C-alpha positions as CSV (number, residue, x, y, z in Angstrom):
1,X,-67.2,3.9,25.6
2,X,-68.2,6.5,23.1
3,X,-67.9,10.2,24.0
4,X,-71.0,12.2,24.5
5,X,-72.5,13.6,21.3
6,X,-72.2,12.4,17.8
7,X,-69.6,9.8,17.2
8,X,-66.7,10.6,14.9
9,X,-66.4,8.8,11.6
10,X,-63.2,6.9,11.2
11,X,-61.6,4.7,8.5
12,X,-62.0,1.0,9.2
13,X,-58.3,0.5,9.4
14,X,-58.1,3.2,12.1
15,X,-60.9,1.7,14.0
16,X,-59.2,-1.7,14.1
17,X,-55.9,-0.1,15.1
18,X,-57.5,1.8,18.0
19,X,-59.0,-1.5,19.2
20,X,-55.6,-3.3,19.3
21,X,-55.7,-5.4,16.2
22,X,-52.2,-4.4,15.1
23,X,-50.4,-1.6,13.3
24,X,-52.4,0.4,10.8
25,X,-50.7,-1.5,8.0
26,X,-51.6,-4.8,9.5
27,X,-55.2,-3.6,10.0
28,X,-55.5,-2.4,6.4
29,X,-54.3,-5.9,5.3
30,X,-56.9,-7.6,7.4
31,X,-59.6,-5.6,5.7
32,X,-58.2,-6.0,2.2
33,X,-57.9,-9.7,2.6
34,X,-61.5,-10.1,3.5
35,X,-61.0,-10.9,7.2
36,X,-63.3,-8.2,8.6
37,X,-67.1,-8.0,8.7
38,X,-68.9,-4.9,10.0
39,X,-72.5,-5.3,11.2
40,X,-72.5,-8.7,9.5
41,X,-71.3,-7.5,6.1
42,X,-67.8,-8.1,4.7
43,X,-65.8,-5.0,4.0
44,X,-62.7,-5.0,1.9
45,X,-62.0,-1.2,1.6
46,X,-59.7,-0.3,4.5
47,X,-60.6,3.4,4.0
48,X,-64.3,2.9,4.4
49,X,-65.7,5.1,7.1
50,X,-67.9,4.1,10.0
51,X,-69.2,5.9,13.1
52,X,-66.9,4.9,15.9
53,X,-69.7,4.4,18.5
54,X,-70.3,1.7,21.1
55,X,-72.9,0.0,18.9
56,X,-70.4,-0.6,16.1
57,X,-70.1,-4.4,16.0
58,X,-67.5,-6.2,13.8
59,X,-65.6,-9.4,13.5
60,X,-61.9,-9.8,12.7
61,X,-60.9,-13.3,11.5
62,X,-64.1,-14.6,13.1
63,X,-63.5,-12.9,16.4
64,X,-66.5,-10.8,17.4
65,X,-65.8,-7.3,18.8
66,X,-67.6,-4.1,19.7
67,X,-66.0,-0.7,19.5
68,X,-64.9,1.0,22.7
69,X,-63.2,4.4,22.7
70,X,-61.8,3.4,26.1
71,X,-61.7,-0.1,27.6
72,X,-63.1,-0.7,31.0
73,X,-63.4,-4.2,32.2
74,X,-63.5,-6.5,35.2
75,X,-61.6,-9.7,35.7
76,X,-62.1,-12.4,38.2
77,X,-58.5,-13.0,39.2
78,X,-57.7,-16.6,40.0
79,X,-55.1,-17.7,42.5
80,X,-51.6,-18.4,41.1
81,X,-51.4,-15.4,38.8
82,X,-49.5,-12.2,39.0
83,X,-50.8,-8.6,38.3
84,X,-47.7,-7.9,36.2
85,X,-46.9,-7.8,32.6
86,X,-43.5,-9.2,33.5
87,X,-44.3,-11.9,36.1
88,X,-41.5,-13.4,38.1
89,X,-42.9,-16.8,39.1
90,X,-46.6,-17.2,38.2
91,X,-48.5,-16.5,34.9
92,X,-49.6,-13.0,34.3
93,X,-53.3,-12.1,34.6
94,X,-52.8,-10.3,31.2
95,X,-52.6,-13.7,29.5
96,X,-56.2,-14.2,30.4
97,X,-57.2,-11.4,28.1
98,X,-57.6,-11.5,24.3
99,X,-54.7,-10.0,22.3
100,X,-56.5,-6.8,21.3
101,X,-56.9,-5.7,24.9
102,X,-53.2,-6.3,25.5
103,X,-52.3,-4.3,22.4
104,X,-54.5,-1.3,22.4
105,X,-52.3,1.7,21.5
106,X,-51.4,4.3,24.1
107,X,-49.7,7.6,23.4
108,X,-46.5,7.7,25.4
109,X,-47.5,4.8,27.6
110,X,-47.5,1.0,27.8
111,X,-49.8,-0.5,25.3
112,X,-53.0,-2.2,26.4
113,X,-55.2,-2.1,29.5
114,X,-53.6,-1.9,32.9
115,X,-54.7,-3.2,36.2
116,X,-56.1,-0.7,38.7
117,X,-54.0,-1.7,41.7
118,X,-52.7,-5.2,42.3
119,X,-53.7,-8.3,44.0
120,X,-51.1,-10.8,45.4
121,X,-50.5,-14.0,43.5
122,X,-52.5,-16.0,46.0
123,X,-55.3,-13.4,46.3
124,X,-58.5,-13.9,44.2
125,X,-61.4,-11.7,43.2
126,X,-62.3,-8.5,41.5
127,X,-59.7,-6.7,39.5
128,X,-60.5,-3.7,37.4
129,X,-58.6,-2.9,34.2
130,X,-58.6,0.0,31.7
131,X,-56.6,2.1,29.3
132,X,-58.0,5.3,30.8
133,X,-55.1,6.9,32.6
134,X,-57.0,9.5,34.5
135,X,-59.6,6.9,35.6
136,X,-56.7,4.7,37.0
137,X,-55.3,7.7,38.9
138,X,-58.7,8.6,40.3
139,X,-59.4,5.1,41.5
140,X,-56.0,4.7,43.0
141,X,-55.8,8.1,44.6
142,X,-55.7,8.0,48.4
143,X,-57.7,11.3,48.4
144,X,-60.8,9.6,47.0
145,X,-61.0,6.7,49.6
146,X,-62.6,4.1,47.3
147,X,-63.7,1.3,49.5
148,X,-62.6,-2.2,48.7
149,X,-64.2,-5.2,50.4
150,X,-62.2,-8.4,51.2
151,X,-63.4,-11.8,52.3
152,X,-60.7,-13.1,54.6
153,X,-60.1,-16.7,55.8
154,X,-58.0,-16.8,58.9
155,X,-55.8,-19.5,60.5
156,X,-57.2,-18.9,64.1
157,X,-60.7,-18.1,65.2
158,X,-61.9,-14.5,64.9
159,X,-63.0,-12.9,68.2
160,X,-64.7,-9.6,69.0
161,X,-61.5,-8.1,70.3
162,X,-59.8,-8.6,67.0
163,X,-62.6,-6.9,65.1
164,X,-62.6,-4.0,67.6
165,X,-58.8,-3.5,67.1
166,X,-59.1,-3.6,63.3
167,X,-61.8,-0.9,63.5
168,X,-59.9,1.2,66.0
169,X,-56.6,1.0,64.1
170,X,-53.4,-1.0,64.2
171,X,-49.8,0.1,63.6
172,X,-47.9,-1.5,60.8
173,X,-44.1,-1.8,60.9
174,X,-43.4,0.8,58.2
175,X,-45.7,3.6,59.4
176,X,-46.2,5.0,62.9
177,X,-49.7,6.2,62.0
178,X,-52.4,3.5,62.7
179,X,-54.4,2.1,59.8
180,X,-58.1,1.4,60.4
181,X,-60.7,-0.8,58.7
182,X,-63.6,1.3,57.3
183,X,-65.8,-1.7,58.2
184,X,-65.1,-5.1,59.7
185,X,-67.3,-8.0,60.8
186,X,-66.8,-11.7,61.6
187,X,-68.5,-13.9,59.0
188,X,-67.7,-17.2,60.5
189,X,-65.5,-18.8,63.2
190,X,-62.4,-18.3,61.1
191,X,-63.5,-15.7,58.6
192,X,-64.2,-12.0,58.4
193,X,-65.2,-9.3,56.0
194,X,-62.9,-6.3,55.9
195,X,-63.4,-3.0,54.1
196,X,-60.4,-0.8,53.4
197,X,-60.0,2.6,51.7
198,X,-56.2,2.5,51.5
199,X,-53.9,0.4,49.5
200,X,-50.8,-0.3,51.4
201,X,-48.5,-3.2,50.5
202,X,-50.0,-6.5,51.8
203,X,-52.3,-4.4,54.0
204,X,-54.9,-7.0,54.8
205,X,-52.4,-9.6,55.7
206,X,-50.4,-7.2,57.9
207,X,-53.4,-5.8,59.6
208,X,-54.7,-9.3,60.5
209,X,-51.2,-10.3,61.7
210,X,-51.2,-7.2,63.9
211,X,-54.2,-8.6,65.8
212,X,-52.4,-11.9,66.3
213,X,-54.1,-13.9,63.6
214,X,-53.0,-14.9,60.1
215,X,-54.6,-14.7,56.6
216,X,-55.1,-18.1,55.0
217,X,-57.3,-17.1,52.1
218,X,-58.0,-13.6,50.6
219,X,-60.7,-12.7,48.1
220,X,-61.7,-9.2,47.0
221,X,-65.5,-9.1,46.5
222,X,-66.2,-5.4,45.8
223,X,-64.7,-2.2,44.7
224,X,-66.9,0.9,45.4
225,X,-70.4,0.3,44.1
226,X,-69.2,-2.7,42.0
227,X,-69.5,-6.3,43.3
228,X,-67.9,-9.3,41.6
229,X,-70.8,-11.1,39.9
230,X,-71.4,-14.7,41.1
231,X,-71.6,-15.9,37.5
232,X,-68.1,-14.6,36.5
233,X,-65.9,-17.6,37.1
234,X,-62.2,-17.3,38.0
235,X,-60.2,-16.4,35.0
236,X,-63.1,-14.8,33.1
237,X,-63.5,-11.2,32.2
238,X,-66.2,-8.9,30.9
239,X,-66.7,-5.3,29.8
240,X,-68.1,-2.9,32.4
241,X,-71.4,-1.3,31.4
242,X,-71.7,2.5,31.1
243,X,-73.7,2.6,34.3
244,X,-71.0,0.6,36.2
245,X,-68.3,3.0,35.0
246,X,-70.4,6.0,36.0
247,X,-71.1,4.6,39.4
248,X,-67.3,4.0,40.0
249,X,-66.6,7.5,38.9
250,X,-69.2,9.0,41.2
251,X,-68.0,6.9,44.1
252,X,-64.3,7.9,43.6
């Protein structure tokens, strides 16, 4: 997203480099070989300058792209994927993204966007990703208590006592301090909606186990003010809008 005020003018090769299309030399070559069109017109001068704003549209080898100073996106994580760039058993969620998002340059850090928190390989739902380090830190910080909503399918029926205990707090085996659900309600005979503001390891599964039940399915439907859109299918991603990023910042 463009910074406030007038956008800087950058050489086209630098714009492509900032968006993850390769080294500056590779990006210059793409332009010189006629593989880049800006606002519909072919450009072959790698040093041609354009305003680096979020309405700058271009194509690289036929792939449409829009400039983003920082990348903020949501992914509908499917089951059977790992939130790791070096997965151990299942495919990485990063393989669901186009190469430029995986290659965006980062000063002194890992290239590309990073997941904000992780979901287990069998957990589905809303996953936020960005290359904005301070934003990741803010969203992950336990001080900011960003609520995350999970739809939980259980092995055994959910009763009122289990809901009460989850709201009152349960003790997990690695921490004597009880952890509480910020909100909890039964949504069916064997399902509940659980809202957490912490991010402990396998927290939902361990909390449900602590009330003598077991998680069979787990889906994250919301983070803060942002809900997973019904039209975003498993494995699909999209850019966050400026309003969505603003709402997440204000809620964190």
